[in-house]
N, C-alpha and C positions, 0 to 999 in steps of 0.2 A: 527585670530581665529574664528571670527564671520562669520557664513554662511549666515545669513539673509541679503537679498538685494532685490531690486525691480526686478532684473533679474534672481534670483534663481528659480530653479524648484519648491521648496517648496512655494515660494511666489506666483508663477503663479497657482499652484495647489490650494492653499488656496482660491484664488479668485473664483474658480469654486466649491470648496468643501464646504466652510463655508457659510451658508446662514444667512440672517438677523435674522431669528427666532432662530438660533443656538447660537447667541452671548451671550444671557442672561444665557443660561444653561452651556456654556463653561467658567467656572471661576475656578481659582486656589483654591478658598475656597471650591468648590463643589467636587473637586477631592477626591477619596476615600483614597488614601495614597500617600506617597512621590514618589513612582514609577510612578504612573499615573500622578502626578503633574508635573514631569519633562517632560514627553511626551507632556502633554498639553501645557507646557511653550514653547516648540518648535513651536507649532501652533500659540499661542497668540503673539509671536514675530512678526508674519506676519500681525498683525492687529493693526496698530498704534493707532487707535481710541478706542481700547478696554481698559477699565479701568485697566486691569491687565497687560498691555503691558510692562511697565517699570519693574515691578516685574518679569515678565516672562524672560525678557532679563537678569536680574541679576541672576535669578535662573539657567539659562543655563550656564552662565559664571562661576558661583560658583561650578557647578557640572562637570566641564570640564573633570576631570580624570575618571569619572564613565564609566562603560561598555556601558551604553545607549548612552551617548554622543559620545564615541569613535566609536561605530557602525554607528550612524546616520551621523557623519561627514565623515567617510570613504565612506559611501554609497551615500551620496548626493553631496559631493563636486565635482565640475566639471561637473555635469550632465547638458546636453543641450538638450532640447526638444522644439518642436514648438507647441504652443497652439493657434496659430492664427486661429480665425474663428470657433473654436470647440463649440458645443452646449452641449456636454456630455462627461465627463471624460472617459467613457467606450470606446469611439471611439479611444482613445489613448492607454489606459491601458488594455482594455478587449473588442476588437472589436466583438468577437463572442457573448458576452453578449448583446451588442447593437443589433446585427442582430437577435438573438433569441428572444429578447423582442419585437422587432418591427414586426417580421413576423415568428412566430414559425412554421407555416405550410410550408412555403417556405424552411426553414432550414431542416425540417423533410423530405420533398420531395427530397431535394438535398442529404441528408444523405442516403436515400434508394437507390438513383441512384448510389452513389459512392460505396456502400457496396454490390450491387448485383453482383453475380458471374455468369459466363458463361462457357459453355463447361466443366461442372464438371465431373471429372473422379473419380470413387470410389477407395478406398484403395484396393490393391491386397490381403491384409491379414487383413481384418477388425476384430474388437473385437467381438468374438463369445462366448467365455467361460470366463466370468469375474473372476471366482474363480482361474483360471489357468493363465490368461493373464493380469490381472489388478492389479496394486499396488495403493492403496489409501494412501494419505499423508495428514497431517495436522500439525499445529504448536501450541504448548502450550507455552504461555508467562507467566512467573512467576515472582512475585515481593515479597519483604519482607512483613510481616504482617502489616496491617494498625494499628492493636492493638496487641502489643507483648504479652499481657496478655490474649488474646482470648482463650477460651476453644476449639476452632475448630482447633488449631494447633496440629498435631499429637504429642503424648507424647514424642516420641523418637527424635523429631525435635525441641522441644521447646527451649532448650539451644542455639542451633545454630541459630534459628530464632531470638532470642533476640540479638544475637551478630551482625547479619547483618542488623538489623533495623537502626543502626546508621551509616551505610556505605554510602559514597557518590554515587549518581546514575550515572551509566555509559551509559545506553541506554534507549530510550524512545519508548513506544508502546501505542497503542490506549486504550486498557483496559486489562492490564495483570491481571492474577489471583493472588491475595494476598494469602500468606500462611495461613491466618486466614479466608478465605472464607468459609461460611457455605455451607453445601451440596446443599441448595436451590440456592445459589448464585455462585456456582462453574461451570463455563462453560466447564471445562475439563471433569468432570463427565457427565455433561449434553450432550455434543456433542458426546462423545463416546457411551453413552447409547442409544441416539436417533438413531445413525447410526446402531447399532446392531439391534435395533427394526425394522428399515426400511429394513434391509437385511432379516429379518424373513419373510416378505411378499414375497421377491424375492424367498426365499426357498419354500414357500407355493405354489408359482405359477410355480415352476419348473425351474427357471432361475439359481438356485444353486442346485447342486446335493447333495444327502445325505452325511452329514459329512463334506461338503466343508466349508472352511473358507478363507476369503479374508485377505490378509496382509495389515495392517495399520501401516505405519511408522510415528512416531511423533517426530518432532524436539522440543527440550526443550530449549527455549531461556530465558535469565534472564535479569532483569533491572539493576542488580548490579553485576559487575564482582567479582568473588570470591564465588558466591553462587551456582555454577553449581552443586556441589554434593548434596546439600540439595534440590535443585529443582528436580533433577533426582530422588532422594529418595522419594520426595513428590508425584510426578506423579506416580511412581511405586506403592507407597502405595495406592493411589486412585484406580488404575487399579486392583490391586490384592486383595484388601480388601473390596472395595465398589461396584465392578462390577462383574457380572456373565455373561461373554460374550459367546455367542453361535456361532457366525458367523464371528468373527474377531480374528486374531492373531496380537497382539500389539508389536511393537518394538520402543524403546526409544533412541534418539540420542541427547546427550548434546554436548557442545563444546569439552569436554575432549575426548569423544569417536570419535568425528569428526577428531580431531588431530591425534588420533591413526590410523584412516582410511587413512588420507592423507600421513602420514609418511610411511605407507606401500605401498601406491599407487605411490607416488612421493617422495621417500626419498631424503632429502637434498634440496628440491625445495622450496625456501622461497616464491616465487610468488604464487605457488599453495597453500601452507599452509595459506597464507594471505587471499585468496578468499574463501577457503573451510571451512565452519563451520556454526554455527547457532546463535552465539551471534552477537550483533551489529545491524546495520540498517536492515530494513525489506528485502532489496535486497539480503542480505547474506543468510538467511535461505530459501528464495524463490528459489534461484538458486540451493542450496543444495538439496532441496526436489525434484526438477525436475531431476537433474543429477543422483540422487540416483537410478533411474530406471535402468540405465546402470550397476551400481554396483550390483543391485538386480539380473539382468540377469546372471551375472558372479559368483554369490555366493549362492543365495537362490533359485532362480527360473529361469531357462533358457528360460521358455516360456513367461515371463513377457514382453509384448510389449507396454503396455499403462500405463500411470499413471494419476491420477486425484486428484487434491487438493481441499479440502474444509476447511472452518474455523469452529472452534468448537462451535461457536454461530449460526451455520446454520444447518438446518434440511431438510432432504428429506421427505416432507409431502406426503407420498405415496397415501393416500386417495384423496388428491387434485390433484395430478399428474394424477391418473387414471380417475378422474372425468372430468378434463378439457382437458386432452391430450390423454387419452386412453392408456398411456404407463407408466411403472414404471421408477424409476431412472436408473436402469441398462439397460433397453430397450433404453432409451434416449442415454446412453453412447455407446450402440452398433450401433451407426450411421454409415452406410457404407461409408459415405463421409469423416469421420474422418481419416486422413492419406492419403487422395487422393490429387487431384490437380485441378486447374481451371484457368480461365482467369478473370481478374478484368475488371472494366468498361473502363479502358484505354488500355486493351489488354495485360497487363503484366502477366507473369506467377505467379501463387499463389500456394504456398505449404500449404495445409490444414492440416499440422501436429499437429496443436493445436485445442483445442475445448473450447468453452466458453458458460456457461449458464448465468442465471440471478438470481435476488433476489426479494422477496416480503417481506415487513416488517411484522413482526408477528401481529402487531395491525391492519393491513389491510387485513390479510389473509381471513377473513370472507367475504370480498367483492369480492374475486376471486383470481386467480393465477396471472393474468397479470395486476397487479396494480404496477405502477412504484414505486420503493423505494426511489426515489428522486423527490421531488415536486418542481414545479416552484415557485420561490420566489415571495412574494407579495410586494405591494408598501411600506408597513410598513418596511419590511426588507431592501429595497433598497433606499428608499427616506426619510422617516420620521425619522427613527433612525439614529443618527450620528455614522457611522461606515465605515470601509473600503469598504463596499458593494457599496458605492457611487462611488468608484474608480475602484474596481476590483470585479466582481461578477461571478465567474465561475459556480455558481449554475444554472445560466440560461442555458448555453449550456449543462451542465451536465444533467439537467432535460430533455431537448429536445432530447438529445442523448439517454438518458435512455428510453424515450418513443418510439423513432423511431428505435433505433438500438438494445438495449437489450431486449425490449418487442416485437420485431418483431415476429409475429406468423407464418410467412411463412418460408419455408426452402430456401436454395439456396443463402444465404448471408454470408459474412464474418463479423468479428468483430474486430474493432480497440479499441473501448472503452470496457474494460472488468473489471470484479471484480475478484480480485485475489483468492477469496475463491471458485470460481466455474470454474476452468480452468484445462485443461489436455494437455498432449503432448505425442507423440509417441517416441519410441526408435529410429526409423528411422530418425525423425526430429532432435533429439538430436545429432545423429551421423553426419548428413549432415551439420547442421548449427552451431553446437557448441554454442548455445545461452547462455547468462547469463545476470543477472542484476548486475551492479557494486555494490560493497559492501558499497558504500557511499550513495546509494539511500535509503532514509528512508520513503518515501511516494510513492504511486502508483508504487510499484515495478513490478506489473503486466504489466503496460504500458511500463515501461523501458525495460522489457525483450525482446520485439520484436525489439527494437531499434538496438540491436546487430545483427539482421538478416534481414537487408534490403540492397539490391543491386539495381543497376539501373533499370533492367527490370525483376527482380524476387525477391520475398520476402516470408518469413514465416509469416503465419497469423493464426488467430483463425477461425475455422468453427463455425458459429452461430448454437447452438443446440436449435432450437426453441422448447419451451415448457419445457426445463430443468430448472425449477425455484426452488430454495431452499428458505425455509422460514427463515428469519433473525430474531432471537429471542433475540438479545443481551439486549434489553431494559427490557425484562421480568425478568432478574436475575443479570445483571451486572451494575446496576445503580451506586453503590458506586465506583467501579473501573473506570467507564467511567468518572464520575465527577472528581475523583482525577487526572485522566490523561488528562483532557481537556486542560489545559494550554500548556502542552507539545505537544499535538496533533496540536494545533493552530500554535505553533512555527514551527512544522514540515511541515505544509503547506506552510509557508513562505520560509523555507529552500528548499522545493520542487521547488519553482519558480526559485531560483538561480541555483540549481543543474541541473534541466531539461534544462534550457536555455543554460547553458554552455555545458552540455552533448550533446545537439542537435547540437551545433556549432562545435563539434569535430567529427561529423560523415563524412563518405565519401560523402554522398549527401549534397548539400548545405542547409543552415539553412531554407530557404524558402520552399524547397522541403520536408524537414522533417515536418515543420509546416503544409503543405498541407496534408501530409499523415495522421497526427494525428488530423486533424480538425474534429469537432469543440471544443471538450472538452479539451483533453490533450494539444492541441496547445495553450490554454490559458497560460499554464505554461512554454511556450517557448517564451520569450519576449526579444527583442533586448536591452531593458533598464531594465533588471531584477533586478539589485541591487538597482536602484532608486525606482522601484515599491515595492520591498521588504521592503525598509526603510520606505516608505510612509504607507504601510499596518501596519507595526509594530508601527509606530508613532501614527497613528489614533486609532487603536484598543487598544494600550497601554494606551492612554489617559483616557480610561474608565475602562479597565481591571486592570491595575496596577499589584500589587502582584507578584506571581510566573511567570506570563506571561512576565513581564518586567525583573524581577530580574534574572530569569533563562534564559529567551529568548535572552537578549542582548549578553551575552558571547557566546551562541550557534551560533547566527547569525553572529557575528564577525568572529568566527572560520570558519563558512561555507563560508563567503565571501572571506576570505584569501585562503581557500582551492580551491575555484572556480578559483580565479585569479592567483594563484601561483602553486598549486600542482596537479590539476585535470588531466591535460593532461598527465603528467608523470605517475600518478597513474593509469590512464585508460590503458595506454600502458602495464604497469606491470600486471594489472588484465587480460587483453586479453592474455598475455603470460601465466599467471597462468592457465587460463581455457583451452587454447590450449594444455598445457602440461598435464592437467588432462584428457582431451578427448583423447589425443594421447596415454597416458598410458593405458587407458581403451581399446582403439582400438588395440594396439600392445600387450596388456596383459603382460606388463613388470613389473610384481610384483609377490609376493608369493600368489598364490590363497588360499593356506591353511591358511596363516596368515590372509588374508583379510576376508575370510569366517568365521573364528573364531571370528573376531571382530563384524561382522554383525550379525551372529547368536547369539552371546553373548548379543546383544541388546534386545533380546526378554524379555518382561516384566516378564513373568513367570520364565524365566531363571535367571533373576536378583533377583527375590524375595528370 
């Protein structure tokens, strides 16, 4: 039963990970709770000279049936890795972090070379009339109230809100809006209001004609299965009673309505109904919001050719956009190359059917528009503090990629590293590539989306919209929900490592080619020894975090590991079939247009009120 041995991966990692100065602070007595103590015990078993060594061995043995032990044994047993002659654990577990930290200028130069486009051909039907041709989308994430007695819960929802407060959580998101969020802390109110105000300037400048309104489709996802109705009622209440929108028409889509859509579009198709909807991992609502454009064409607006997604904690700062770029948000979206084609640095054909902008953190906005929203880690983060950063530090390549790729001020580049809240796609690209993010992808759903649209010598990619920068304001009002969701988000990042690694291995192109394509940031999460690395990250960070990170994380990670090893391949085949059936049904128009139109039009917030 005992994993510890001189030849185990954990034993070898410990020799590089744990430094002499750490041994005094790493003690069972200093662990904040029993959850962290168990993780720490796994590490101290590898240090025979540590005074807690024997107690650590006993603690692990006595807790054999716990989810933590079960996951760590399953993930670490049998792992074989060569540590001979290494000077830095990054060289094995995160090579791009090592490269970025040693020579960020060289990585940036390499990035620009790989992302540069040649022989760009503009779209034959570029976006010219946003009010008529553009569908905006976003996602509202809703959770039970943090305080069931809060006065901010709408009166007619208080009874139901109290009932769902004790329900087990089904899905995890970064910072869902609790039903008791005050108006000042409510990003649903904030994001929609800010967008409407940004469109006022577009109207004043003549980019929107008199009386024109842009359609905004909002998916309503919930953390607890069974609260769909109360979440939809809650968002509708916010839109209809607290907002006076002048330039937007709002439509709400919860899981119940999505299932009505798919039963009309693909009746009796289990594969299609499984992938189509808004509850669950981020990948599910992300794919829905993209594909919705084709449904919109056939029901609400036949002229809709483009869709753009933003997050509700992001703002088009029109004053800053005009000051630094000379263009408004809609002018940036009316990029003639969006929907065109080009050649990449290797001569491959590139479909520019997608568009990607960038973000600036609200706290940095006063310093300018082109301030990277991801900072390079400092030595305290990576060396001094005992954490998994010593092993795996994706923040390094993420920071350099953000600087060189997302903040690129020139045009004529593509984007591989994108932020899901500032991305768009054309109807033509949807029809040609039938892209989707698998519904099991819970982090970086935007990166996973393009994995479904890569072939040997041609692929779908994002056009870099240089200057299209949205202000990211989440820290200004979502502090409580961010803090509450932090442990779940951290576990999601570990799941991402296992999920992306297995997903990349199941592609038509070989694993190394996929890694190369997504270099340098997303490739971090495509590792040949993903389950070993995932276990080590969980073990190291769990030794200090404990609490919900370990208690809720271990069962989730065990479930994810089993899914990757046993079920993902068959699940992916089923999901591809489901999406093919959806796209085929839309192409062949094998459905009742009257019924489908009634469901879509019925989603209008004012219609529902």
